[in-house]
A tleap script that builds the chain and sets N, CA, C and O, in Angstrom:
source leaprc.protein.ff14SB
mol = sequence {
  NMET HIE GLY GLY VAL TYR CYS PHE ARG HIE
  ASP GLN GLU THR ARG GLU GLN ALA LEU SER
  ALA SER SER ASP GLY GLY LYS ALA LYS ARG
  GLN TYR HIE GLN LEU GLY ARG ARG MET LYS
  LEU ASP THR PRO GLU ASP ILE LYS ARG LEU
  MET GLU LYS ALA LEU ASN SER LEU TRP THR
  GLY LYS MET PRO ALA ASN ASN PRO ALA GLY
  SER LEU GLY TYR LEU ALA LYS THR PHE LEU
  ASP ALA TYR ASP LYS SER GLU LEU GLU THR
  ARG VAL GLU GLU LEU GLU LYS ARG LEU ASP
  GLN ALA LYS CVAL
}
set mol.1.N position { 69.651 -38.381 7.364 }
set mol.1.CA position { 69.653 -39.062 6.079 }
set mol.1.C position { 71.062 -39.609 5.849 }
set mol.1.O position { 72.058 -38.929 6.098 }
set mol.2.N position { 71.122 -40.847 5.369 }
set mol.2.CA position { 72.417 -41.496 5.176 }
set mol.2.C position { 73.293 -40.707 4.207 }
set mol.2.O position { 72.869 -40.356 3.106 }
set mol.3.N position { 74.512 -40.438 4.637 }
set mol.3.CA position { 75.479 -39.787 3.775 }
set mol.3.C position { 75.273 -38.280 3.636 }
set mol.3.O position { 76.048 -37.615 2.949 }
set mol.4.N position { 74.267 -37.747 4.262 }
set mol.4.CA position { 73.991 -36.318 4.145 }
set mol.4.C position { 74.414 -35.556 5.384 }
set mol.4.O position { 74.661 -36.139 6.440 }
set mol.5.N position { 74.491 -34.262 5.242 }
set mol.5.CA position { 74.849 -33.395 6.365 }
set mol.5.C position { 73.593 -33.045 7.168 }
set mol.5.O position { 73.650 -32.882 8.387 }
set mol.6.N position { 72.453 -32.931 6.463 }
set mol.6.CA position { 71.209 -32.496 7.099 }
set mol.6.C position { 70.214 -33.635 7.237 }
set mol.6.O position { 70.282 -34.639 6.528 }
set mol.7.N position { 69.294 -33.453 8.163 }
set mol.7.CA position { 68.195 -34.421 8.305 }
set mol.7.C position { 67.130 -34.147 7.235 }
set mol.7.O position { 67.213 -33.162 6.502 }
set mol.8.N position { 66.153 -35.011 7.159 }
set mol.8.CA position { 65.064 -34.877 6.182 }
set mol.8.C position { 64.397 -33.494 6.254 }
set mol.8.O position { 64.084 -32.893 5.226 }
set mol.9.N position { 64.193 -33.016 7.441 }
set mol.9.CA position { 63.493 -31.753 7.653 }
set mol.9.C position { 64.289 -30.546 7.147 }
set mol.9.O position { 63.702 -29.575 6.671 }
set mol.10.N position { 65.648 -30.602 7.250 }
set mol.10.CA position { 66.461 -29.429 6.934 }
set mol.10.C position { 67.244 -29.539 5.624 }
set mol.10.O position { 67.920 -28.583 5.244 }
set mol.11.N position { 67.177 -30.634 4.947 }
set mol.11.CA position { 67.857 -30.790 3.663 }
set mol.11.C position { 67.090 -30.045 2.586 }
set mol.11.O position { 65.887 -30.250 2.429 }
set mol.12.N position { 67.766 -29.190 1.846 }
set mol.12.CA position { 67.103 -28.392 0.809 }
set mol.12.C position { 66.523 -29.249 -0.310 }
set mol.12.O position { 65.557 -28.832 -0.950 }
set mol.13.N position { 67.073 -30.419 -0.565 }
set mol.13.CA position { 66.564 -31.292 -1.614 }
set mol.13.C position { 65.238 -31.955 -1.225 }
set mol.13.O position { 64.478 -32.362 -2.103 }
set mol.14.N position { 64.960 -32.064 0.030 }
set mol.14.CA position { 63.710 -32.680 0.485 }
set mol.14.C position { 62.761 -31.659 1.119 }
set mol.14.O position { 61.816 -32.032 1.815 }
set mol.15.N position { 63.015 -30.378 0.876 }
set mol.15.CA position { 62.223 -29.298 1.490 }
set mol.15.C position { 60.737 -29.429 1.177 }
set mol.15.O position { 59.910 -29.344 2.085 }
set mol.16.N position { 60.384 -29.633 -0.081 }
set mol.16.CA position { 58.961 -29.723 -0.475 }
set mol.16.C position { 58.307 -30.958 0.166 }
set mol.16.O position { 57.168 -30.891 0.627 }
set mol.17.N position { 59.022 -32.062 0.191 }
set mol.17.CA position { 58.481 -33.262 0.814 }
set mol.17.C position { 58.270 -33.049 2.320 }
set mol.17.O position { 57.278 -33.514 2.881 }
set mol.18.N position { 59.195 -32.354 2.962 }
set mol.18.CA position { 59.082 -32.095 4.399 }
set mol.18.C position { 57.881 -31.194 4.678 }
set mol.18.O position { 57.136 -31.437 5.627 }
set mol.19.N position { 57.685 -30.162 3.865 }
set mol.19.CA position { 56.531 -29.281 4.032 }
set mol.19.C position { 55.221 -30.038 3.825 }
set mol.19.O position { 54.257 -29.852 4.569 }
set mol.20.N position { 55.203 -30.881 2.818 }
set mol.20.CA position { 54.015 -31.678 2.538 }
set mol.20.C position { 53.716 -32.645 3.692 }
set mol.20.O position { 52.561 -32.834 4.075 }
set mol.21.N position { 54.766 -33.244 4.231 }
set mol.21.CA position { 54.589 -34.177 5.371 }
set mol.21.C position { 54.025 -33.435 6.583 }
set mol.21.O position { 53.153 -33.956 7.279 }
set mol.22.N position { 54.518 -32.223 6.836 }
set mol.22.CA position { 54.000 -31.436 7.955 }
set mol.22.C position { 52.534 -31.090 7.754 }
set mol.22.O position { 51.733 -31.164 8.685 }
set mol.23.N position { 52.194 -30.711 6.529 }
set mol.23.CA position { 50.807 -30.378 6.219 }
set mol.23.C position { 49.911 -31.598 6.382 }
set mol.23.O position { 48.833 -31.499 6.967 }
set mol.24.N position { 50.338 -32.732 5.878 }
set mol.24.CA position { 49.543 -33.974 6.007 }
set mol.24.C position { 49.359 -34.342 7.473 }
set mol.24.O position { 48.271 -34.747 7.882 }
set mol.25.N position { 50.411 -34.203 8.259 }
set mol.25.CA position { 50.345 -34.527 9.687 }
set mol.25.C position { 49.360 -33.632 10.410 }
set mol.25.O position { 48.596 -34.102 11.253 }
set mol.26.N position { 49.367 -32.354 10.092 }
set mol.26.CA position { 48.436 -31.419 10.720 }
set mol.26.C position { 47.002 -31.727 10.364 }
set mol.26.O position { 46.117 -31.609 11.212 }
set mol.27.N position { 46.754 -32.114 9.145 }
set mol.27.CA position { 45.398 -32.442 8.703 }
set mol.27.C position { 44.918 -33.748 9.370 }
set mol.27.O position { 43.739 -33.892 9.692 }
set mol.28.N position { 45.838 -34.682 9.566 }
set mol.28.CA position { 45.455 -35.975 10.135 }
set mol.28.C position { 45.007 -35.832 11.584 }
set mol.28.O position { 44.205 -36.639 12.054 }
set mol.29.N position { 45.498 -34.837 12.298 }
set mol.29.CA position { 45.139 -34.656 13.698 }
set mol.29.C position { 43.726 -34.122 13.877 }
set mol.29.O position { 43.125 -34.312 14.934 }
set mol.30.N position { 43.194 -33.467 12.879 }
set mol.30.CA position { 41.872 -32.882 13.005 }
set mol.30.C position { 40.829 -33.981 13.115 }
set mol.30.O position { 40.775 -34.898 12.294 }
set mol.31.N position { 40.009 -33.870 14.139 }
set mol.31.CA position { 38.934 -34.845 14.323 }
set mol.31.C position { 37.641 -34.072 14.560 }
set mol.31.O position { 37.371 -33.607 15.667 }
set mol.32.N position { 36.867 -33.947 13.523 }
set mol.32.CA position { 35.580 -33.273 13.645 }
set mol.32.C position { 34.490 -34.329 13.588 }
set mol.32.O position { 34.373 -35.083 12.621 }
set mol.33.N position { 33.712 -34.362 14.626 }
set mol.33.CA position { 32.626 -35.340 14.680 }
set mol.33.C position { 31.348 -34.610 15.086 }
set mol.33.O position { 31.320 -33.865 16.066 }
set mol.34.N position { 30.320 -34.837 14.329 }
set mol.34.CA position { 29.021 -34.314 14.742 }
set mol.34.C position { 28.304 -35.441 15.479 }
set mol.34.O position { 27.986 -36.482 14.905 }
set mol.35.N position { 28.066 -35.207 16.741 }
set mol.35.CA position { 27.486 -36.263 17.574 }
set mol.35.C position { 25.985 -36.133 17.715 }
set mol.35.O position { 25.332 -37.026 18.253 }
set mol.36.N position { 25.445 -35.060 17.250 }
set mol.36.CA position { 24.016 -34.849 17.363 }
set mol.36.C position { 23.621 -33.477 16.858 }
set mol.36.O position { 24.429 -32.740 16.293 }
set mol.37.N position { 22.382 -33.160 17.073 }
set mol.37.CA position { 21.870 -31.859 16.656 }
set mol.37.C position { 22.217 -30.799 17.695 }
set mol.37.O position { 22.512 -31.109 18.849 }
set mol.38.N position { 22.176 -29.570 17.268 }
set mol.38.CA position { 22.390 -28.449 18.162 }
set mol.38.C position { 21.326 -28.480 19.265 }
set mol.38.O position { 20.158 -28.770 19.009 }
set mol.39.N position { 21.754 -28.174 20.501 }
set mol.39.CA position { 20.839 -28.236 21.628 }
set mol.39.C position { 20.727 -26.865 22.297 }
set mol.39.O position { 21.665 -26.069 22.278 }
set mol.40.N position { 19.576 -26.613 22.881 }
set mol.40.CA position { 19.362 -25.436 23.691 }
set mol.40.C position { 19.979 -25.714 25.062 }
set mol.40.O position { 19.700 -26.751 25.664 }
set mol.41.N position { 20.803 -24.811 25.556 }
set mol.41.CA position { 21.462 -25.002 26.836 }
set mol.41.C position { 21.191 -23.798 27.731 }
set mol.41.O position { 22.052 -22.934 27.900 }
set mol.42.N position { 19.993 -23.746 28.303 }
set mol.42.CA position { 19.600 -22.616 29.134 }
set mol.42.C position { 19.449 -22.985 30.604 }
set mol.42.O position { 19.477 -22.100 31.458 }
set mol.43.N position { 19.293 -24.242 30.916 }
set mol.43.CA position { 18.999 -24.647 32.288 }
set mol.43.C position { 19.910 -25.788 32.711 }
set mol.43.O position { 20.521 -26.438 31.863 }
set mol.44.N position { 20.007 -26.036 34.002 }
set mol.44.CA position { 20.756 -27.216 34.453 }
set mol.44.C position { 20.207 -28.517 33.848 }
set mol.44.O position { 20.967 -29.446 33.576 }
set mol.45.N position { 18.905 -28.576 33.643 }
set mol.45.CA position { 18.291 -29.763 33.030 }
set mol.45.C position { 18.816 -29.958 31.608 }
set mol.45.O position { 19.058 -31.090 31.187 }
set mol.46.N position { 18.995 -28.856 30.861 }
set mol.46.CA position { 19.564 -28.937 29.508 }
set mol.46.C position { 20.983 -29.489 29.542 }
set mol.46.O position { 21.350 -30.344 28.735 }
set mol.47.N position { 21.774 -28.988 30.489 }
set mol.47.CA position { 23.151 -29.451 30.634 }
set mol.47.C position { 23.178 -30.931 31.031 }
set mol.47.O position { 24.013 -31.697 30.550 }
set mol.48.N position { 22.268 -31.315 31.902 }
set mol.48.CA position { 22.162 -32.717 32.324 }
set mol.48.C position { 21.906 -33.611 31.113 }
set mol.48.O position { 22.540 -34.656 30.964 }
set mol.49.N position { 20.981 -33.204 30.251 }
set mol.49.CA position { 20.700 -34.005 29.042 }
set mol.49.C position { 21.915 -34.077 28.121 }
set mol.49.O position { 22.213 -35.130 27.556 }
set mol.50.N position { 22.615 -32.953 27.975 }
set mol.50.CA position { 23.809 -32.938 27.134 }
set mol.50.C position { 24.882 -33.870 27.693 }
set mol.50.O position { 25.487 -34.641 26.949 }
set mol.51.N position { 25.115 -33.798 28.994 }
set mol.51.CA position { 26.118 -34.660 29.622 }
set mol.51.C position { 25.746 -36.130 29.530 }
set mol.51.O position { 26.616 -36.986 29.368 }
set mol.52.N position { 24.465 -36.421 29.632 }
set mol.52.CA position { 23.997 -37.801 29.474 }
set mol.52.C position { 24.318 -38.311 28.075 }
set mol.52.O position { 24.809 -39.427 27.906 }
set mol.53.N position { 24.034 -37.481 27.077 }
set mol.53.CA position { 24.340 -37.892 25.696 }
set mol.53.C position { 25.840 -38.036 25.480 }
set mol.53.O position { 26.288 -38.975 24.822 }
set mol.54.N position { 26.621 -37.104 26.036 }
set mol.54.CA position { 28.074 -37.160 25.869 }
set mol.54.C position { 28.651 -38.395 26.550 }
set mol.54.O position { 29.498 -39.082 25.980 }
set mol.55.N position { 28.196 -38.679 27.767 }
set mol.55.CA position { 28.676 -39.876 28.466 }
set mol.55.C position { 28.365 -41.146 27.677 }
set mol.55.O position { 29.219 -42.021 27.538 }
set mol.56.N position { 27.146 -41.241 27.167 }
set mol.56.CA position { 26.771 -42.426 26.379 }
set mol.56.C position { 27.554 -42.507 25.083 }
set mol.56.O position { 27.930 -43.600 24.660 }
set mol.57.N position { 27.807 -41.381 24.448 }
set mol.57.CA position { 28.588 -41.379 23.196 }
set mol.57.C position { 30.011 -41.809 23.453 }
set mol.57.O position { 30.581 -42.565 22.667 }
set mol.58.N position { 30.591 -41.344 24.532 }
set mol.58.CA position { 31.946 -41.740 24.891 }
set mol.58.C position { 32.001 -43.211 25.267 }
set mol.58.O position { 32.902 -43.932 24.837 }
set mol.59.N position { 31.042 -43.658 26.067 }
set mol.59.CA position { 31.004 -45.044 26.527 }
set mol.59.C position { 30.861 -46.030 25.383 }
set mol.59.O position { 31.456 -47.107 25.409 }
set mol.60.N position { 30.068 -45.664 24.370 }
set mol.60.CA position { 29.818 -46.581 23.257 }
set mol.60.C position { 30.809 -46.396 22.106 }
set mol.60.O position { 30.701 -47.069 21.081 }
set mol.61.N position { 31.778 -45.482 22.272 }
set mol.61.CA position { 32.804 -45.296 21.253 }
set mol.61.C position { 32.424 -44.358 20.129 }
set mol.61.O position { 33.182 -44.226 19.169 }
set mol.62.N position { 31.279 -43.702 20.211 }
set mol.62.CA position { 30.876 -42.762 19.167 }
set mol.62.C position { 31.618 -41.434 19.287 }
set mol.62.O position { 31.727 -40.692 18.310 }
set mol.63.N position { 32.130 -41.133 20.481 }
set mol.63.CA position { 32.903 -39.919 20.706 }
set mol.63.C position { 34.349 -40.324 20.982 }
set mol.63.O position { 34.604 -41.063 21.932 }
set mol.64.N position { 35.307 -39.853 20.167 }
set mol.64.CA position { 36.691 -40.216 20.405 }
set mol.64.C position { 37.257 -39.462 21.609 }
set mol.64.O position { 36.821 -38.353 21.917 }
set mol.65.N position { 38.220 -40.067 22.277 }
set mol.65.CA position { 38.879 -39.418 23.414 }
set mol.65.C position { 40.285 -39.985 23.552 }
set mol.65.O position { 40.496 -41.189 23.412 }
set mol.66.N position { 41.241 -39.109 23.825 }
set mol.66.CA position { 42.609 -39.572 24.052 }
set mol.66.C position { 42.736 -40.279 25.396 }
set mol.66.O position { 43.552 -41.185 25.563 }
set mol.67.N position { 41.915 -39.849 26.348 }
set mol.67.CA position { 41.947 -40.432 27.698 }
set mol.67.C position { 40.487 -40.739 28.088 }
set mol.67.O position { 39.877 -39.959 28.819 }
set mol.68.N position { 39.925 -41.846 27.621 }
set mol.68.CA position { 38.530 -42.148 27.886 }
set mol.68.C position { 38.163 -42.180 29.361 }
set mol.68.O position { 37.105 -41.679 29.743 }
set mol.69.N position { 39.017 -42.760 30.196 }
set mol.69.CA position { 38.704 -42.854 31.631 }
set mol.69.C position { 38.628 -41.451 32.240 }
set mol.69.O position { 37.699 -41.152 32.991 }
set mol.70.N position { 39.586 -40.602 31.924 }
set mol.70.CA position { 39.567 -39.241 32.436 }
set mol.70.C position { 38.384 -38.459 31.916 }
set mol.70.O position { 37.769 -37.696 32.661 }
set mol.71.N position { 38.055 -38.636 30.647 }
set mol.71.CA position { 36.907 -37.943 30.051 }
set mol.71.C position { 35.602 -38.407 30.692 }
set mol.71.O position { 34.725 -37.595 30.986 }
set mol.72.N position { 35.478 -39.711 30.906 }
set mol.72.CA position { 34.273 -40.237 31.558 }
set mol.72.C position { 34.130 -39.659 32.961 }
set mol.72.O position { 33.034 -39.270 33.364 }
set mol.73.N position { 35.227 -39.602 33.703 }
set mol.73.CA position { 35.186 -39.046 35.051 }
set mol.73.C position { 34.761 -37.593 35.052 }
set mol.73.O position { 33.918 -37.184 35.850 }
set mol.74.N position { 35.350 -36.807 34.150 }
set mol.74.CA position { 35.007 -35.381 34.070 }
set mol.74.C position { 33.547 -35.185 33.678 }
set mol.74.O position { 32.839 -34.387 34.292 }
set mol.75.N position { 33.095 -35.913 32.655 }
set mol.75.CA position { 31.705 -35.797 32.219 }
set mol.75.C position { 30.747 -36.268 33.301 }
set mol.75.O position { 29.686 -35.673 33.485 }
set mol.76.N position { 31.101 -37.324 34.017 }
set mol.76.CA position { 30.235 -37.806 35.090 }
set mol.76.C position { 30.107 -36.759 36.203 }
set mol.76.O position { 29.015 -36.548 36.730 }
set mol.77.N position { 31.209 -36.109 36.559 }
set mol.77.CA position { 31.168 -35.074 37.570 }
set mol.77.C position { 30.305 -33.900 37.109 }
set mol.77.O position { 29.500 -33.369 37.874 }
set mol.78.N position { 30.481 -33.506 35.858 }
set mol.78.CA position { 29.685 -32.419 35.301 }
set mol.78.C position { 28.207 -32.795 35.288 }
set mol.78.O position { 27.352 -31.964 35.591 }
set mol.79.N position { 27.907 -34.040 34.939 }
set mol.79.CA position { 26.532 -34.512 34.958 }
set mol.79.C position { 25.957 -34.416 36.371 }
set mol.79.O position { 24.848 -33.919 36.563 }
set mol.80.N position { 26.710 -34.888 37.350 }
set mol.80.CA position { 26.221 -34.856 38.736 }
set mol.80.C position { 25.994 -33.424 39.224 }
set mol.80.O position { 25.022 -33.154 39.928 }
set mol.81.N position { 26.880 -32.519 38.854 }
set mol.81.CA position { 26.686 -31.098 39.231 }
set mol.81.C position { 25.402 -30.562 38.604 }
set mol.81.O position { 24.614 -29.890 39.269 }
set mol.82.N position { 25.198 -30.859 37.332 }
set mol.82.CA position { 23.978 -30.391 36.651 }
set mol.82.C position { 22.744 -31.061 37.257 }
set mol.82.O position { 21.695 -30.432 37.399 }
set mol.83.N position { 22.875 -32.330 37.610 }
set mol.83.CA position { 21.766 -33.063 38.219 }
set mol.83.C position { 21.371 -32.392 39.541 }
set mol.83.O position { 20.195 -32.137 39.797 }
set mol.84.N position { 22.373 -32.117 40.364 }
set mol.84.CA position { 22.102 -31.469 41.650 }
set mol.84.C position { 21.428 -30.115 41.451 }
set mol.84.O position { 20.472 -29.787 42.154 }
set mol.85.N position { 21.917 -29.338 40.508 }
set mol.85.CA position { 21.346 -28.019 40.259 }
set mol.85.C position { 19.932 -28.105 39.698 }
set mol.85.O position { 19.066 -27.307 40.055 }
set mol.86.N position { 19.699 -29.086 38.810 }
set mol.86.CA position { 18.355 -29.206 38.242 }
set mol.86.C position { 17.376 -29.669 39.308 }
set mol.86.O position { 16.231 -29.218 39.330 }
set mol.87.N position { 17.804 -30.557 40.185 }
set mol.87.CA position { 16.946 -31.011 41.271 }
set mol.87.C position { 16.638 -29.866 42.233 }
set mol.87.O position { 15.505 -29.717 42.689 }
set mol.88.N position { 17.650 -29.063 42.537 }
set mol.88.CA position { 17.462 -27.910 43.411 }
set mol.88.C position { 16.520 -26.894 42.775 }
set mol.88.O position { 15.650 -26.328 43.437 }
set mol.89.N position { 16.714 -26.675 41.465 }
set mol.89.CA position { 15.831 -25.753 40.742 }
set mol.89.C position { 14.392 -26.216 40.777 }
set mol.89.O position { 13.485 -25.406 40.971 }
set mol.90.N position { 14.169 -27.500 40.595 }
set mol.90.CA position { 12.828 -28.074 40.624 }
set mol.90.C position { 12.213 -27.887 42.011 }
set mol.90.O position { 11.045 -27.519 42.130 }
set mol.91.N position { 12.997 -28.141 43.053 }
set mol.91.CA position { 12.485 -28.001 44.420 }
set mol.91.C position { 12.146 -26.544 44.752 }
set mol.91.O position { 11.140 -26.268 45.407 }
set mol.92.N position { 12.994 -25.616 44.296 }
set mol.92.CA position { 12.727 -24.185 44.540 }
set mol.92.C position { 11.449 -23.757 43.824 }
set mol.92.O position { 10.626 -23.037 44.390 }
set mol.93.N position { 11.285 -24.203 42.573 }
set mol.93.CA position { 10.076 -23.859 41.825 }
set mol.93.C position { 8.826 -24.382 42.531 }
set mol.93.O position { 7.809 -23.692 42.605 }
set mol.94.N position { 8.913 -25.605 43.046 }
set mol.94.CA position { 7.780 -26.194 43.776 }
set mol.94.C position { 7.462 -25.390 45.030 }
set mol.94.O position { 6.296 -25.119 45.318 }
set mol.95.N position { 8.487 -25.012 45.770 }
set mol.95.CA position { 8.278 -24.200 46.961 }
set mol.95.C position { 7.671 -22.833 46.630 }
set mol.95.O position { 6.815 -22.336 47.362 }
set mol.96.N position { 8.117 -22.232 45.529 }
set mol.96.CA position { 7.560 -20.940 45.112 }
set mol.96.C position { 6.078 -21.070 44.746 }
set mol.96.O position { 5.275 -20.188 45.052 }
set mol.97.N position { 5.729 -22.172 44.091 }
set mol.97.CA position { 4.318 -22.402 43.764 }
set mol.97.C position { 3.486 -22.541 45.028 }
set mol.97.O position { 2.390 -21.990 45.123 }
set mol.98.N position { 4.019 -23.290 46.012 }
set mol.98.CA position { 3.293 -23.466 47.269 }
set mol.98.C position { 3.120 -22.143 48.012 }
set mol.98.O position { 2.071 -21.883 48.601 }
set mol.99.N position { 4.157 -21.314 47.978 }
set mol.99.CA position { 4.059 -19.988 48.629 }
set mol.99.C position { 3.018 -19.122 47.942 }
set mol.99.O position { 2.232 -18.444 48.604 }
set mol.100.N position { 3.010 -19.143 46.594 }
set mol.100.CA position { 2.033 -18.371 45.857 }
set mol.100.C position { 0.601 -18.837 46.167 }
set mol.100.O position { -0.308 -18.019 46.308 }
set mol.101.N position { 0.415 -20.151 46.270 }
set mol.101.CA position { -0.909 -20.710 46.570 }
set mol.101.C position { -1.330 -20.358 47.997 }
set mol.101.O position { -2.511 -20.137 48.263 }
set mol.102.N position { -0.374 -20.308 48.899 }
set mol.102.CA position { -0.692 -19.986 50.295 }
set mol.102.C position { -1.101 -18.530 50.445 }
set mol.102.O position { -1.849 -18.190 51.362 }
set mol.103.N position { -0.625 -17.673 49.565 }
set mol.103.CA position { -0.966 -16.247 49.610 }
set mol.103.C position { -2.407 -15.997 49.180 }
set mol.103.O position { -3.025 -15.026 49.617 }
set mol.104.N position { -2.939 -16.856 48.338 }
set mol.104.CA position { -4.291 -16.663 47.795 }
set mol.104.C position { -5.337 -17.002 48.778 }
set mol.104.O position { -6.526 -16.894 48.477 }
savepdb mol mol.pdb
quit
């Protein structure tokens, strides 16, 4: 501050203003967004659906991100992992059904 010994943050005359500015800054950083309804997440297929919604929300700007490209890459990888697992789960279930039918 011009002519002062202390900066805005440490000057006793501006103490209340500095505290208020810190509080306002902390509140401004909070970003709470409800992007949809609560989802059941029990299977890879559930995760796949969630990742699909998250990717589309990010792509269309409905979901904020500090690093959209990095977030898209991470979500896409997570989607592919869930996709692979859901496909594998489906194939295993089909094989189990065939084995059960062959036993009869």
